[in-house]
C-alpha positions in Angstrom: 0.0 0.0 0.0 1.0 3.6 -0.4 0.5 6.6 1.9 1.2 9.3 -0.8 -1.7 10.8 -2.8 -2.5 8.9 -5.9 -4.4 9.8 -9.0 -7.9 8.4 -8.8 -8.3 5.1 -10.7 -4.5 4.7 -11.0 -4.2 1.8 -8.6 -6.4 -1.2 -7.7 -8.1 -0.8 -4.4 -5.7 -3.0 -2.4 -2.9 -0.7 -3.4 -4.9 2.5 -2.7 -5.2 1.7 1.0 -8.4 -0.2 1.0 -8.8 -3.6 2.8 -9.0 -6.8 0.7 -9.5 -10.5 1.7 -7.3 -11.8 -1.0 -3.7 -10.6 -0.4 -1.5 -12.2 2.2 1.8 -10.7 3.4 3.7 -12.8 0.8 1.5 -11.3 -1.9 2.2 -7.7 -0.7 6.0 -8.4 -0.5 5.8 -9.8 -4.0 4.0 -6.8 -5.4 6.6 -4.4 -3.9 9.5 -6.5 -5.3 7.8 -6.9 -8.7 7.1 -3.2 -9.1 10.7 -2.2 -8.3 12.2 -4.8 -10.7 9.8 -4.2 -13.5 10.0 -0.4 -13.3 13.7 -0.5 -13.5 14.1 -3.1 -16.2 11.1 -2.5 -18.4 8.7 0.3 -17.7 11.3 3.2 -17.6 11.9 2.6 -21.3 8.8 0.8 -22.5 7.4 3.6 -24.5 10.7 4.3 -26.2 11.2 0.6 -27.0 7.7 0.2 -28.3 8.3 3.2 -30.6 11.4 1.4 -31.9 9.2 -1.7 -32.3 11.7 -4.0 -30.6 13.1 -4.5 -27.1 16.9 -4.7 -26.8 18.1 -8.3 -26.4 19.5 -7.5 -22.9 16.0 -7.0 -21.6 15.0 -10.6 -22.2 18.3 -11.8 -20.9 17.9 -9.9 -17.7 14.4 -11.2 -17.1 15.5 -14.8 -17.9 18.6 -14.6 -15.7 16.6 -13.4 -12.7 13.7 -15.9 -13.2 11.3 -13.1 -13.9 9.9 -14.9 -17.0 8.6 -17.8 -14.8 5.8 -15.9 -13.1 4.0 -15.8 -16.5 3.5 -19.6 -16.3 0.3 -21.0 -14.9 0.2 -21.5 -11.2 1.2 -23.7 -9.5 4.7 -23.5 -11.0 6.6 -26.7 -12.1 8.3 -26.9 -8.7 10.2 -30.1 -9.2 11.7 -28.8 -12.5 12.6 -25.4 -11.1 14.3 -26.8 -8.1 16.2 -29.3 -10.3 17.4 -26.2 -12.3 18.5 -24.5 -9.1 15.6 -22.1 -8.9 14.1 -22.0 -5.4 12.6 -18.6 -5.1 11.6 -15.5 -7.1 13.2 -12.1 -6.3 14.1 -13.5 -2.9 10.6 -13.0 -1.6 8.4 -16.0 -2.7 9.3 -19.6 -2.8 8.4 -21.4 -6.0 6.3 -23.9 -4.1 4.3 -21.0 -2.5 3.6 -19.3 -5.8 -0.2 -19.1 -6.5 -2.5 -17.4 -9.0 -2.7 -14.3 -6.9 1.1 -13.9 -7.4 0.3 -14.4 -11.1 -2.3 -11.7 -10.9 0.1 -9.3 -9.3 2.9 -10.0 -11.8 0.6 -9.6 -14.9 -0.8 -6.4 -13.5 2.6 -4.9 -12.8 3.9 -5.9 -16.3 1.0 -4.1 -17.9 1.6 -0.8 -16.1 3.2 0.8 -19.1 -0.2 0.7 -20.7 1.3 -1.0 -23.7 0.8 -4.7 -24.6 3.9 -5.0 -26.8 6.9 -4.6 -24.4 5.6 -7.1 -21.8 4.2 -9.4 -24.5 7.6 -9.5 -26.2 9.0 -11.1 -23.0 6.4 -13.3 -21.7 4.1 -14.7 -24.4 6.3 -17.6 -25.3 6.9 -18.7 -21.7 3.3 -18.1 -20.8 1.6 -19.9 -23.7 4.2 -22.0 -25.5 5.8 -23.8 -22.5 2.8 -25.0 -20.6 1.6 -27.7 -23.1 5.1 -29.3 -22.8 4.9 -29.2 -19.0 1.3 -30.4 -18.7 1.1 -33.0 -21.5 4.7 -33.7 -22.7 6.2 -37.1 -21.9 9.4 -37.4 -19.9 11.8 -37.5 -22.9 10.2 -34.4 -24.5 10.4 -32.5 -21.2 14.0 -33.6 -20.7 15.0 -32.3 -24.2 13.3 -28.9 -24.0 12.4 -27.7 -20.5 15.9 -27.0 -19.1 16.6 -24.4 -21.8 13.1 -23.1 -22.1 12.5 -22.6 -18.3 15.9 -20.8 -18.0 15.3 -18.6 -21.0 18.4 -20.0 -22.9 16.0 -20.8 -25.7 12.7 -19.2 -26.7 9.4 -20.6 -27.8 6.0 -19.5 -28.9 2.5 -21.0 -29.3 1.6 -21.4 -33.0 -2.1 -22.1 -33.6 -3.6 -19.3 -35.8 -3.6 -19.6 -39.6 -4.6 -17.2 -42.3 -8.0 -19.0 -42.6 -8.4 -20.4 -39.1 -8.0 -18.3 -36.0 -10.8 -18.6 -33.5 -12.0 -21.5 -35.6 -9.4 -23.8 -34.2 -11.1 -27.0 -35.3 -10.5 -26.1 -39.0 -6.7 -25.7 -38.8 -5.2 -27.0 -42.0 -1.5 -27.3 -41.4 -0.7 -31.0 -41.9 1.8 -33.3 -40.2 2.1 -36.5 -42.1 4.2 -39.4 -41.0 7.0 -40.7 -43.2 6.6 -44.4 -44.4 9.1 -45.6 -41.7 7.0 -43.8 -39.0 10.0 -41.9 -37.6 9.2 -38.3 -38.7 6.4 -35.9 -39.3 6.5 -33.9 -42.5 4.8 -30.6 -41.8 3.3 -28.3 -44.4 1.2 -25.1 -44.0 1.3 -21.6 -42.7 0.8 -19.9 -39.3 -0.1 -16.2 -39.0 -0.1 -13.6 -36.2 2.2 -15.7 -34.1 3.4 -13.5 -31.2 7.2 -13.9 -30.4 7.6 -16.2 -33.4 10.4 -14.2 -35.1 12.7 -14.7 -32.0 11.6 -18.3 -31.2 13.8 -21.4 -31.5 10.8 -23.6 -31.1 7.0 -23.5 -31.2 4.3 -25.6 -29.6 2.3 -26.0 -32.8 -1.2 -27.1 -33.7 -1.1 -29.5 -36.6 -3.5 -31.8 -38.4 -2.4 -35.5 -38.0 -5.8 -37.0 -38.7 -9.1 -36.3 -40.5 -11.2 -33.1 -40.4 -12.6 -31.6 -37.3 -11.2 -31.3 -33.7 -10.3 -35.0 -33.3 -7.8 -34.7 -36.1 -5.6 -32.2 -34.3 -2.4 -32.7 -32.5 0.3 -30.6 -31.0 4.0 -30.9 -31.9 7.2 -29.1 -30.9 8.5 -27.6 -34.2 11.9 -26.0 -34.4 11.8 -22.6 -36.1 14.8 -20.3 -36.3 17.2 -21.5 -39.0 15.4 -24.8 -39.3 15.2 -26.4 -42.8 11.8 -25.7 -44.5 10.8 -22.9 -42.1 10.5 -19.3 -43.4 9.5 -16.5 -41.0 8.8 -12.8 -41.6 7.7 -10.2 -39.2 4.3 -8.6 -39.6 3.5 -5.0 -39.0 0.4 -4.7 -36.9 -1.7 -1.9 -35.4 -1.0 -2.8 -31.8 1.7 -4.4 -29.7 4.1 -4.3 -32.6 7.1 -4.7 -30.4 5.9 -8.2 -29.4 7.2 -9.6 -32.7 4.0 -10.8 -34.6 5.2 -13.3 -37.2 4.1 -15.1 -40.4 5.5 -18.6 -40.6 5.6 -20.8 -43.7 6.3 -24.5 -43.3 7.5 -26.4 -46.4 8.2 -30.1 -45.9 9.5 -29.5 -42.4 10.9 -32.8 -41.0 10.3 -33.3 -37.3 10.9 -36.4 -35.2 7.8 -38.1 -34.0 9.2 -37.9 -30.5 8.3 -34.2 -30.7 4.6 -35.0 -30.4 3.1 -33.4 -27.3 1.0 -35.9 -25.5 -1.1 -38.1 -27.8 -2.2 -37.8 -31.4 -5.8 -36.5 -31.8 -5.8 -34.7 -28.4 -4.6 -31.4 -29.7 -8.0 -29.7 -29.5 -8.3 -30.5 -25.8 -4.7 -29.3 -25.1 -5.3 -26.1 -27.0 -8.6 -25.3 -25.2 -7.3 -25.9 -21.7 -4.2 -23.9 -22.6 -6.5 -21.0 -23.6 -7.7 -20.7 -20.0 -4.4 -19.3 -18.7 -4.0 -17.2 -21.8 -7.5 -15.6 -21.5 -7.0 -14.9 -17.8 -3.6 -13.1 -18.2 -5.0 -11.2 -21.1 -8.0 -10.1 -19.0 -5.6 -9.0 -16.2 -3.4 -7.0 -18.6 -6.4 -5.4 -20.4 -7.9 -4.4 -17.1 -4.6 -2.7 -16.1 -4.4 -1.0 -19.5 -7.9 0.4 -18.9 -6.7 1.7 -15.6 -3.7 3.4 -17.2 -6.0 5.1 -19.7 -8.5 6.2 -17.2 -5.9 7.5 -14.7 -4.1 9.4 -17.5 -7.4 11.0 -18.4 -8.1 11.9 -14.8 -4.7 13.4 -14.4 -5.1 15.4 -17.6 -8.5 16.9 -16.7 -7.3 18.1 -13.3 -4.8 20.4 -15.1 -6.4 21.2 -18.4 -8.5 24.3 -18.5 -11.3 25.1 -21.0 -14.0 27.7 -21.0 -12.4 29.4 -18.0 -12.2 26.5 -15.6 -10.5 23.0 -15.3 -12.1 20.3 -17.3 -12.8 18.4 -14.1 -15.3 21.1 -13.1 -17.5 20.2 -16.1 -20.3 17.8 -15.0 -20.4 16.0 -18.3 -16.7 15.2 -18.0 -17.1 13.9 -14.4 -20.1 11.8 -15.5 -18.1 10.1 -18.3 -15.2 9.3 -16.0 -17.5 8.0 -13.3 -19.2 5.7 -15.8 -15.8 4.2 -16.9 -14.6 4.1 -13.3 -17.5 2.0 -12.3 -16.9 -0.4 -15.2 -13.2 -0.6 -14.4 -13.5 -1.3 -10.7 -16.3 -3.9 -11.3 -14.1 -5.6 -13.8 -11.1 -5.6 -11.4 -13.3 -7.1 -8.7 -14.4 -9.9 -11.1 -10.8 -10.6 -12.0 -9.8 -10.8 -8.3 -12.7 -13.0 -7.6 -11.9 -15.2 -10.5 -8.2 -15.5 -9.6 -9.2 -16.4 -6.0 -11.3 -19.2 -7.3 -8.3 -20.5 -9.2 -6.4 -20.7 -5.9 -9.2 -22.7 -4.3 -9.9 -25.3 -7.0 -7.6 -28.2 -8.2 -6.1 -27.2 -11.6 -8.0 -30.0 -13.4 -11.3 -28.9 -11.9 -10.6 -25.2 -12.7 -9.8 -26.1 -16.3 -13.4 -27.4 -16.7 -15.5 -25.4 -14.3 -14.0 -22.0 -15.1 -13.5 -22.5 -18.9 -16.5 -20.6 -20.0 -16.1 -17.9 -17.3 -12.5 -17.3 -18.4 -13.7 -16.6 -21.9 -16.3 -14.1 -20.5 -13.9 -12.3 -18.2 -11.6 -11.8 -21.1 -14.4 -10.6 -23.4 -15.6 -8.2 -20.8 -12.1 -6.9 -20.3 -12.2 -5.9 -24.0 -15.5 -4.0 -23.5 -14.1 -2.2 -20.5 -10.9 -1.3 -22.3 -12.9 0.0 -25.2 -14.8 2.4 -23.0 -11.8 3.6 -21.0 -9.7 4.1 -24.1 -12.5 6.0 -25.9 -13.0 8.1 -22.8 -9.3 9.0 -22.6 -9.1 9.9 -26.2 -12.2 12.0 -25.9 -11.0 14.0 -22.9 -7.4 14.4 -24.3 -8.9 15.8 -27.5 -6.3 16.8 -30.0 -3.5 15.9 -27.6 -4.7 12.3 -27.7 -4.3 12.2 -31.4 -0.6 13.3 -31.3 2.2 10.9 -31.5 4.4 12.9 -29.1 4.0 14.9 -25.9 1.5 14.4 -23.1 -1.0 12.5 -25.2 1.5 10.1 -26.8 0.5 7.1 -24.7 -3.2 7.6 -25.3 -2.6 7.9 -29.1 -0.6 4.6 -28.9 -3.3 2.8 -26.9 -6.3 4.2 -28.9 -5.8 4.7 -32.6 -9.2 5.1 -34.3 -9.7 1.4 -35.0 -8.3 -0.2 -31.8 -11.1 -0.1 -29.2 -13.8 -1.5 -31.5 -11.4 -4.1 -32.8 -10.5 -5.2 -29.3 -14.1 -5.4 -28.4 -15.2 -7.4 -31.5 -12.3 -9.8 -31.3 -12.8 -10.4 -27.6 -16.5 -11.2 -27.9 -16.1 -13.3 -31.0 -13.2 -15.3 -29.5 -15.3 -15.9 -26.3 -18.4 -17.0 -28.1 -16.6 -19.4 -30.4 -14.2 -21.0 -28.0 -15.8 -20.9 -24.6 -16.3 -24.3 -23.2 -13.5 -26.9 -22.9 -16.0 -29.3 -21.3 -17.6 -29.7 -24.7 -14.4 -31.1 -26.2 -14.3 -34.9 -26.2 
């Protein structure tokens, strides 16, 4: 908690001095340590690096060396593996065996405090979404081959599901993995698009079609990327989080040992859907903090901006607009906190099923809230919010004309189409 005055809406209630039933002393110590580390090594230069569209390599190296990529994994952490690799605690304040989803919430919230998805996404997306299928479903030999380097950040990975003609429609993925006549290799052909972190990744946890049409024909395979025969990658310029390295991947007769199969053939849809739960939740946390950054920036601006002979904050219509967004924001944060608490109280296997649909909804709702808060900030900043430099630069970056509506539409569509893992046989 802080005793100094803060801008309204700039911090979640538990950091603004209000009581909360969720946060134990270990969580508060973790928040303090996280903020200090992330501010120093990421946030101080996040806007500059996002403008340059790439983080310097030393940033990833610093996060990897200190174990600060690991909190992006689903909780509980892979304790046995981490201890085997000599990792017993994070930032000296939380033991790996004590790490729960509230620690995850704090980490994800702190990583998003720049208000930009790209800088944090460039660091964590591969660890957060690409490594878990290997941990959860990979057999011993697969884990032995890949986890030591991936968990320590010596190698990088990504999750490769989306294709030019199959994004939310996961069941219609067309990239094929056909076994050679001797049964020793998969020959992979197809394309993957909008793959975050792909351009920097040594490997990918990739969705491929090993069987017939529909969800039962899907599998997941670890596919080498950088410099691997038959793999061509190029970076895509996108309207948001450009610094996260969105990538187009072409696969032309890529030969991969069958030992790279994650789990069992034909189970890929189930693996993908359960993996989405963690992805959706961390996106919801980040989007909610991004809403907070936008609204707090607008609040700070109207306190000093004068128009028609008085500060903007004295205009009732301005206060009404902020209050409406503030109510949405704090309601969304309360839902996120409640949801994360439920994650700490349920066995992981139960949570994957019981909370699957709710995870999709909390993510979709975070897009709706972000849309409102970003639009509000842009409206109140006026011309300054449309300028790529100066006091409105962050708002312009967060809210180009198409971004809020796009975020909303994608969030809702994704939720409706991919809500319920329990329906996957």
